[in-house]
N, C-alpha and C positions, 0 to 999 in steps of 0.2 A: 478540458481536454488538450493534451500535453500539444506543443506546437510540432506540426511536419518536419523541418528540418531537426530538431530536439529527437525525436522518436527514431528519426534514422541515423542519428550518431549514436543513442543511445542504444540500439540493435548493433551497431558495430562494436561499443564497447563491450557486449554481453561475450564477443568474441576474445577480447582482450584480457576479461575477467578469466574467463575460461581456460584460456591460455596460461595465465599466471598460474591458477590453479594444477594445471597439467604441470608447468615446468617447476613449481613447489615439491611437487611429488616425486618427480625427479632428483630433484639437488637432496630430499628426504632421502630416499633409497640410497644415492651415491654414500652419503653419510652412515647412513644405517650399515651400508658393505663396509665399513671402513670401523665399525664398530664403536662409532660415536654416537651415542643413544641420545645425549642432549642436543647436539645439532639437529640429529634425526628430528627428534621431539618437535625441536622449534618450527622446522620448515612444514613438518608434517600437519601443524596447527597453522601455519601462515597459509598451505595450500586449502584446509577447511575455509579462513578466513576470506579466502578469493574467492573460492565457490560461494557463498554466503551474499559476497559483495553482487556477483552477478546475479542470484538470487533474489536479493532486493531490489536490482534494477526489472528483474521480469516479474516481482508482484506491481512496481509504480508502473509497468507499461499495461499489466492487465487492469490496475486499478483505475489507466486512463483511456480504458477500452479500446488499447489496442494490440494486437497478438506479436509477442515475440518473437522474432527471429534469431533461432538458435543456430550459429555456424558451426562447418565441420573445421576441425583444428588439425593441424601440424602437428608433428612428433614432436616433442621438446628436447631440448639439448640433454643427453645424459652423460656424455665423458667429460670430464675436467681432470687439467693437467696436476692439479694442486688442491688442497682444501681452502684455497683462497678464493680461487676463480669461480666457484659454484656465488660465493658472498660477492663478489664484484657484478656478476649475473643479474643477481637479488634486486643489487641496488641502484644497476643502470634501469633494471624493469620499472623500480618503485617510479624514480625520477619521470620514465616514459608514462607513466600510467598517471603521474601527476600533471605532466603537461594535457593528456586526452581529458582529465578530470574538469581541468581550466577550460578546455576547449569547450566541454561541455555546456558551461555556466554561463560563458559567453554567449554562445547560441540560445540560452535560454534567455540570456539578457535581452540580446539583440530582437530577440523572437516577442519580447514582452511576454514572457511565459512565466510568470511570478512562480507558480508552483512547482515547477521542473526546477527552477533557479533555487527553491526553498529547497527540495529533494536533495539537491548536489550540493548543499552547506555540510553536511555531515561529511560527505566525503574528502573534501577538500579537509577538515580537521584530521581524517582519516590517513589522510594522506602524507601531512607533517610528522606526525608521529609512525608510519612506518618507512618516511627517509630517513630519518633520526634512528630509529631502529637499526637500519641496516647499515647504516653511516656510524654507528658504535662498534655491530660486530665486525665489520670491515678493516676497524681500526685493530681489535681486539686478535681476529684471526691472522692478520698481515702480521702481527707484531709474534705472533707466537704461532706462526705455521708449522715448526718444526716439535712443538710441544701442544699434542695433542689433548694430552690431560687437561694442560693450563686451559686450552680452550673452552673443554668441557665445564672444567670448575666454574669459569667466569660464566659460562651459560647458566647452570645451573643457579648459581648465586644471583646473576642480576635479572631473568625471565622471570616477569611474574605471569606470565600468561594471560590469556584477555579475559578480561571480565564483562558481563551485561554491561550493555550499554542502554539506558531507556531510552536516549536520543535516537539511536537506530532506524533506520526505516525496517520495516517488517520482511523477513526473509520467507519467500513463496515456500509452502510447503510446510508451514511452520504453525 
């Protein structure tokens, strides 16, 4: 069984992950409306990834004989001043999620909840990758903010998409 303090915080994290999903959909549609299909595809994929993270947490709670608490969400931010602003928002969001994941890990360790600690290890690795990805993207978008084609070319060249990770926790419903 997962420690009650960990369960409470993981249920809270479900909201953060679903919120990130919604925000990435909003960012993707912003780029889609600008006819930036590479940027749109990148953020649509990010949205699916965040949804999957939430569903991994749902599955972990179910496997721990807990009932997941799915929260209501506020509307995501949809309007942006320029092509840089959504990526700034995405990077800030990934940094915030990293802090939240670290806090969940700390709680698991403080509670001697070794299974939950082990569950969180994949998310720690994932957040390192996500922050690096958004940091690189922000550098490119900032440098090329007036040249959409240059941004699109870089994303097409550099974004390799996500491959299946055999170490990832199971996603509920799959």
